[in-house]
C-alpha positions in Angstrom: 13.2 6.3 -6.0 11.9 8.7 -8.6 9.0 10.3 -6.9 8.5 10.8 -3.2 5.6 12.2 -1.0 5.5 12.8 2.9 2.0 12.7 4.5 0.9 12.7 8.2 -0.8 9.6 9.5 -4.4 11.1 8.8 -7.3 9.3 6.8 -7.6 12.5 5.2 -4.4 12.0 3.4 -5.6 8.7 1.8 -6.9 11.0 -1.1 -3.7 12.8 -1.5 -1.8 9.4 -2.0 -4.3 8.1 -4.6 -4.0 11.3 -6.6 -0.2 11.1 -6.1 0.0 7.5 -7.5 -2.7 8.0 -10.1 -0.9 11.1 -11.5 2.4 9.2 -11.7 1.0 6.2 -13.3 -0.9 8.4 -15.9 2.5 9.1 -17.5 2.8 5.2 -18.5 -0.3 4.6 -20.5 -1.6 2.0 -18.5 -5.0 0.5 -18.9 -7.5 2.0 -16.7 -8.0 -1.4 -15.0 -4.3 -1.9 -14.2 -4.0 1.8 -13.1 -6.9 1.2 -10.5 -5.8 -2.0 -9.2 -2.4 -0.5 -8.4 -3.9 2.7 -6.9 -6.2 0.3 -4.8 -3.2 -1.8 -3.6 -1.4 1.2 -2.7 -4.3 3.0 -0.8 -4.9 -0.4 1.0 -1.3 -0.5 2.4 -1.3 3.2 3.2 -4.6 2.9 5.1 -3.2 0.0 7.0 -0.1 2.1 8.0 -2.1 5.2 9.1 -4.9 3.2 11.0 -3.2 0.3 12.4 0.7 1.1 12.5 0.3 4.4 13.5 -3.2 4.7 15.1 -4.0 8.0 13.0 -1.5 10.1 15.0 -1.1 13.0 12.9 2.2 13.9 14.5 3.7 10.8 12.7 4.5 10.5 9.0 4.7 8.1 6.1 7.2 8.6 3.5 6.1 7.3 0.1 8.4 6.5 -2.9 7.4 5.7 -6.5 9.5 4.6 -9.4 9.1 2.5 -12.6 12.3 0.5 -13.6 12.5 -2.2 -16.1 8.8 -2.0 -16.9 8.2 -2.6 -13.3 6.1 -0.3 -11.0 7.8 0.1 -7.3 6.1 1.4 -4.5 7.9 2.0 -1.0 6.3 3.3 2.3 8.4 3.8 5.2 7.2 4.7 8.8 8.1 4.5 12.4 4.9 3.1 13.8 4.1 -0.5 14.8 5.6 -2.9 12.3 3.7 -5.8 10.3 4.7 -9.4 10.4 3.6 -11.2 7.3 4.5 -14.4 9.2 1.6 -14.0 11.7 -0.8 -13.2 8.6 -3.1 -15.7 6.9 -5.6 -14.9 4.0 -9.2 -15.1 5.3 -11.5 -17.7 4.2 -13.3 -15.7 1.8 -16.3 -17.9 1.4 -16.8 -17.7 5.3 -16.0 -13.8 5.3 -19.0 -13.2 2.7 -21.1 -15.8 4.5 -20.9 -13.9 7.9 -21.1 -10.5 6.0 -17.9 -9.1 7.5 -16.8 -5.8 6.7 -13.0 -5.1 6.4 -10.3 -7.7 7.0 -9.5 -8.7 3.4 -7.1 -5.7 2.3 -3.9 -7.7 2.7 -5.2 -10.6 0.8 -6.4 -8.2 -2.0 -2.9 -6.5 -2.2 -1.2 -10.0 -2.3 -3.5 -10.9 -5.4 -2.9 -7.4 -7.2 0.8 -7.0 -6.8 3.5 -9.4 -8.2 5.6 -9.0 -5.0 4.7 -7.6 -1.6 7.7 -7.3 1.1 7.7 -6.0 4.8 10.9 -5.1 6.5 12.4 -3.2 9.6 15.5 -1.6 10.2 15.9 -0.1 13.7 12.7 1.8 14.4 11.8 2.1 10.6 9.4 0.0 8.6 9.4 -0.7 5.0 6.4 -2.1 2.9 7.5 -2.5 -0.8 5.2 -3.4 -3.7 6.0 -4.3 -7.1 3.9 -5.0 -10.2 5.3 -5.8 -13.8 3.6 -3.5 -16.4 4.0 -5.6 -19.7 
């Protein structure tokens, strides 16, 4: 992939990642809405990897790669934390979630709605999350 970044698994690095993605996307003349949606989706995935997969262990790292090919934004995050299985995931009942005034728990559903394709895989001890979004 064209651009890459390595960050430790600290919440403080979420801004670093958002800025990295924003600067990368700025080159493509996207609408502010589309650019912010992509940044939000990436932020949610990276936050989940830092907090849930790697338990904010700053000795662990995420490798992030970005590219635009064939008018499609591609994001990939690689880590060595606990893997995520989408087969065990079910979108929350949003009406019930709102009724109970729950905080959190809707990030993956949001990512699934924003992005065109979301993929999780593991090879050995390495986990990969790939997001794609058509730009045109």
